[in-house]
N, C-alpha and C positions, 0 to 999 in steps of 0.2 A: 394387725391384730387378727388372730385366728380364732374362730368360734367353732365349738364342737356341738353338733346337734345329736341328741340321743333319742331314738325311737324305741319304745318298749317292744319286746319280742311279740307280745300279744297283739299290739296294734299292727305291727308289720305282717304277722301271720294272717290277721283278719283282712288286711288290704290285699295281700297276695291271693287269698281265697276269693275275694270279691272280683278281682281282676280275672281269675280263672273262670268263675261262674259266668261273668258277663261276656267274656270273649270266647268261651268254649275251649280254653287251653287246658290240656291235660299235661301234667308234669311227669306222668308215669310212662307215656308213650306218645306216638305221633298222632293218635286219633283223638277227636274231641270226646270227652267223657260225659255221660249223662249226669246232670245235676240231681242230687236227691231232692224230692219234692219239698222237704222241710227246709233245705238250704235256699231254694228258690223263694219260698214264702218269707223266710227271714230277710233275705236280700231285698224283697219288694215290700216289706212291711205287712205281710199277710198274717193270717190267724195262726195262733199256736195250736188251737183245736177247732174242729169243725163240728157244728151241731149235728147229732146223728140223723136228724130228719133231712139234712142236706147232703148226705153222702150218696153218690151214685150207686146203682146196683153193682154187685161183683162182676168182674170182667171188663170194667171200664177203667182205663189208665190215664192218669194225669199227664198231659203232653205239653201244656204251656201255662204260664202264669203272667198276668198283666196287672199293672197299677193304672187305675183310671182317674182322670180328673175332668170334670165337666159340669153340666147342669141338667136338672130335671125341669122340663118345660111344662107349665100348667096353663090351662085355659079356664075361663069362668063359664060354667054351665049350671043353670038353675041356682044361681047365687052361691055356688061353692066351687073350689078349685078342683079340676080334674086333670089327670096326667094326659098330656098330648104325646110327648116323646122324650127320650133321653138324647143328649148330644154330648159326647165325650171323646177325648183322645186317650189312647192306651199305649203304654210302653212296657215291654216285658221281655221274657225269654222263652224260647222253646227248650225242652229238656233233653231231647235226643235227636239230633245233635244240639248241644247248647249253643245258642246264638241269640243276639238281640233282635227283637221284632217290634213293630208298631202297628196300630190298627185304629179304626174308627168305630164308634158305637152310636146307633141311631134307631129311629122308629122301627118297630117290628115285634119285639126287640131284635136287632140285627147287629152283628159284628162283621167288619170287613177288613181284611189285610190290605194296607195301602202299599204293600210290597209285591204281593203275588195275586191280588184280586180274589183270593178265596173268601168264602162268606159262610156264615151260619146264622140261621134265623131260628129263634126259640119260641116255645109255646108252653102252656100249662105249668106256670111256676108254682113251686111249693115255697111258702114263706115262713120265716121265724123272725122274731124281733131282733133288731140290731143290738150289738153290745154297747153302742153309744146312744145315750138318750137323744130323743128328738131327731132321729135319723131314719132314712128309708130302711125297710126290712132287708135281711139277708135272704137269698133265694137259691133254689136249685131249679134250673130251667132245662126242659127237654128240648133237644134239637128237633125242629120240624122239617128242615131241609138244609142242605149244604150245597156249595158250588166250588168246583175246582179241587185240585189235588194238594194245595198248599197248607198253610198253618191251620185254617179252619175247615179244610176238606175232611169229611167223614167224622166231624165232631158229633158226639152223642149227648153230652151234658155240659152245662155251663153252671158254675157256682158264682154267685155274687156275695162276697164276704167282706168283713171289716168295713162296713158302710159308715160314712160320716156325712151328715147333712142331707140335703135333697128332699126333705119332707115338705109337703104342700103347706102353704101359709094357713094359719088358723083364722085369719081375718076374712070378713065378708068381701065380696067382689061384685063388679058390675059386668053384666053380660057382654061378651066379646073381648074382655080384657085378657091379657096373657102376662105371665111372669116366669122368670127363670130362677131356680134355686140351686146354688152351687152344691156339688157333692163330690165325694171321693169314695173309691171302693177298690177291692182286689177281685179280679175275675180269674177263674181257673177253668181250663178247657180240658175235656176228657174225650178219648176215643176208645173203641173196642180193642181189646188185646192186652 
């Protein structure tokens, strides 16, 4: 018995586009094509719009987009929960050339490529509320320093968008206690040019 499987043209085209974006394949020529920022955001579940307060100054170009999954670690100070550090793993793509990349996010706030060792440490975040209730705010973070020529070398700004979860518990706590609250977010990295 023979079975015929039909895939709609729309599903096939979407799958082909995602393969092209995630692997850096260009069907027009032999060079990887830069992915439009909007395509990268849709692929990674990023925002359809960015709050105006979180847009970097003109002259800064989006160079990579990551989806993060991790925890916000809180410690008890003066009977209330205070942020100690984030701890998250990130998976995403660079935009020119298009290629998959991974990274770690930790205290600082700091992001480090686990492929090329490049690093960006941020400071002076601007915050706006999350689109999702009971979630950590969305941020625009200014780069304080960078290391290496790789993915995070020369980063100027970092956006934390589409946040879900991660908010400190509203409950009382005992001095010295710690807790971890799961969160997800989309991080977008910018460089001059």
